[in-house]
C-alpha positions as CSV (number, residue, x, y, z in Angstrom):
1,M,14.0,-13.3,9.6
2,S,12.6,-9.8,10.1
3,V,11.5,-7.3,7.6
4,S,13.9,-4.3,7.2
5,A,12.8,-1.1,8.8
6,S,13.5,0.7,5.5
7,F,10.3,-0.6,4.0
8,S,7.4,1.5,4.6
9,P,3.8,0.8,3.8
10,V,2.4,2.2,0.6
11,P,0.1,5.2,1.3
12,R,-3.6,4.4,0.8
13,V,-4.1,7.2,-1.8
14,A,-1.1,5.7,-3.8
15,R,-2.6,2.2,-3.6
16,L,-5.9,3.7,-5.0
17,F,-4.2,5.2,-8.0
18,L,-2.1,2.0,-8.5
19,A,-5.2,-0.1,-8.5
20,S,-7.1,2.4,-10.7
21,G,-4.3,2.2,-13.3
22,G,-4.3,-1.5,-13.3
23,L,-8.1,-1.7,-13.5
24,L,-8.1,0.9,-16.3
25,G,-5.5,-1.2,-18.2
26,L,-7.7,-4.4,-17.8
27,L,-10.8,-2.5,-19.0
28,S,-8.9,-1.0,-22.0
29,V,-7.7,-4.4,-23.1
30,A,-11.2,-5.9,-22.7
31,G,-12.7,-3.0,-24.5
32,G,-10.1,-3.3,-27.3
33,A,-11.1,-7.0,-27.7
34,L,-14.8,-6.1,-27.9
35,A,-14.2,-3.3,-30.4
36,A,-12.3,-5.7,-32.6
37,H,-14.6,-8.6,-32.5
38,L,-18.2,-7.4,-32.2
39,P,-20.2,-7.6,-35.2
40,D,-20.8,-4.4,-37.1
41,A,-24.4,-4.4,-36.1
42,M,-23.4,-3.7,-32.5
43,F,-22.1,-0.2,-33.5
44,A,-24.5,2.6,-34.2
45,A,-22.8,3.9,-37.3
46,P,-20.0,2.9,-39.7
47,S,-17.7,5.2,-37.6
48,G,-18.9,3.6,-34.3
49,R,-16.1,0.9,-34.2
50,T,-13.6,3.7,-34.8
51,L,-14.9,5.7,-32.0
52,A,-14.9,2.7,-29.6
53,R,-11.3,2.1,-30.6
54,E,-10.4,5.7,-29.9
55,A,-11.9,5.5,-26.4
56,V,-10.1,2.3,-25.7
57,E,-6.7,3.8,-26.9
58,M,-7.3,6.9,-24.8
59,G,-7.9,4.7,-21.8
60,M,-4.8,2.6,-22.4
61,W,-2.6,5.8,-22.7
62,H,-3.8,7.0,-19.3
63,A,-3.5,3.7,-17.4
64,P,0.2,4.2,-17.0
65,A,-0.3,7.8,-16.1
66,L,-2.4,6.6,-13.1
67,L,0.3,4.1,-12.2
68,A,2.9,6.9,-12.4
69,V,0.9,9.0,-10.0
70,G,0.7,6.2,-7.6
71,I,4.5,5.5,-7.8
72,L,5.3,9.2,-7.5
73,L,3.1,9.5,-4.4
74,C,5.1,6.7,-2.9
75,V,8.5,8.3,-3.8
76,R,7.7,12.0,-3.3
77,G,5.0,11.8,-0.6
78,R,1.6,13.4,-0.6
79,R,1.8,16.4,-2.8
80,V,-1.3,18.4,-3.8
81,P,-0.5,18.6,-7.6
82,L,0.0,14.8,-7.8
83,L,-3.2,14.1,-5.8
84,L,-5.2,16.6,-8.1
85,A,-3.5,15.0,-11.2
86,G,-4.6,11.5,-10.2
87,A,-8.1,12.6,-9.5
88,A,-8.3,14.5,-12.9
89,F,-6.8,11.5,-14.7
90,A,-9.3,9.1,-13.1
91,L,-12.4,11.3,-13.6
92,G,-11.3,12.6,-16.9
93,V,-10.8,9.1,-18.4
94,V,-14.2,8.0,-17.2
95,L,-15.9,10.9,-18.7
96,F,-14.0,11.1,-22.0
97,C,-13.7,7.4,-22.8
98,G,-17.1,6.6,-21.5
99,A,-18.8,9.3,-23.6
100,V,-16.8,8.5,-26.8
101,G,-17.4,4.8,-26.3
102,W,-21.1,5.4,-25.7
103,T,-21.3,7.4,-28.8
104,G,-19.7,4.7,-30.8
105,V,-22.0,2.0,-29.6
106,T,-25.3,3.9,-29.4
107,G,-24.8,6.9,-31.7
108,Q,-26.1,9.2,-29.0
109,H,-23.8,12.2,-28.1
110,L,-23.7,13.1,-24.4
111,G,-23.2,16.7,-24.9
112,P,-20.3,18.3,-23.0
113,V,-19.3,15.0,-21.2
114,A,-16.5,14.1,-23.6
115,P,-15.0,17.6,-23.9
116,T,-15.2,18.0,-20.1
117,G,-13.3,14.7,-19.6
118,G,-10.8,15.8,-22.2
119,S,-10.2,19.0,-20.4
120,L,-9.7,17.1,-17.1
121,L,-7.1,14.9,-18.8
122,M,-5.2,18.0,-20.1
123,L,-5.3,19.5,-16.7
124,A,-4.0,16.3,-15.2
125,W,-1.0,16.4,-17.5
126,L,-0.4,20.1,-16.6
127,L,-0.4,19.2,-13.0
128,M,2.1,16.5,-13.5
129,A,4.3,19.0,-15.2
130,V,3.8,21.5,-12.4
131,D,4.8,18.8,-9.8
132,G,7.8,17.8,-12.0
133,L,9.1,21.3,-11.7
134,R,8.8,21.5,-7.9
135,R,11.5,20.5,-5.6
């Protein structure tokens, strides 16, 4: 039996975003378990656990966004707004979630890292909207 010619390989960049979304989902679930079960002494301040949970929640919200970018790249092809959105989601979530989680565990603020990550996440959503309006 032969494979139908209608199947085409998934573009490499789409696979990258699909894998990133899956990995981010995995890390968010693991981080959520840690935030729920680590002893209070592992957090720098009483609000440390809350910060860690917020970082995990933001990561989990953006895991499906990365999956969506990968799927849309398969369906719509390589489009600049989608490529930029995927890159902004990936970098933004690392910066934002990493900095917020770090603050929750250590109590040390990393300056403009979290706001930069948050700005990248907002840019990514804007780029998704722009791509959605294009033909």
